N, C-alpha and C positions, 0 to 999 in steps of 0.2 A: 218844525221842520217837515216839510212835504214831498209825505215815501211816496217816490215813481210807481203811476198806476198799472200793473201788469195784466197781459191780459189776457183774459180766462183761457182762450188755449192755447193750448201747448205749440212749441213750433213740429213737434210731429203729427202734430192735429189737421194743420195743414198744408200737407201733401194731398195733393190729388190721387185718389184713388183711383187704381191701373180700371177699366173699364174692363166688364168681364167678356169672354172670347165672343164670337156670333159662331149663331150656329153653325156656318160651313165649317167654321176653326172647330167648334166639339161634335162634329162629324168626323172630319178626318182626322181629332187626335180617338174617336173612340175606334175609329177603324183600326187605328196602325194598334192599337194595344193589345184590339181583336187578331188582328192576324198573327204576334207579337208572340198570345198567347197561344194560337194555333198551333206552330210556330214549334212551340217550346214543348208541347204535347205529343205533336208527331214524333218531335225526338229521344222524348222519353217512352214513345210505346212502345220504337227501334228498339230504343238501349233493354229494353226491358225486353225483348222481344228473342235481341239474341241472345242476353244473358240465362234466359229458360234455356233455345236450345241446347243437347246432352250434346251434340260435336263439338262445339263450340269451349261450352265447358267444361269437357276431357284437352281439349288443346291446350285453355289455360293453367288448368293440374297439370299438365305436362309441361309447359313452360316455365312454372314455378318449377316442380323436381331441380329442372338441367341449369335454374337460375339457383336454386339452394345446392344442389353439389359441385357448381361450379365453386362459388363460394366457401362450403367445405374445405375440396379442394386449394385454396387456396393458404 
């Protein structure tokens, strides 16, 4: 009984590997990542600056107090 000879390479390895991105693509991807990172950092910094300013902090505290009072009244 002759057993059917199987190919050494599995079906999966026959798939062509996807080609590496071209230099231009790499550059654009890199630029996009960098700009996104920069945007995020700017937003974070802005948020921190606002949070640390006294006036804003006081306003937030006052608003919380108002909310609490309203909740207690209900």
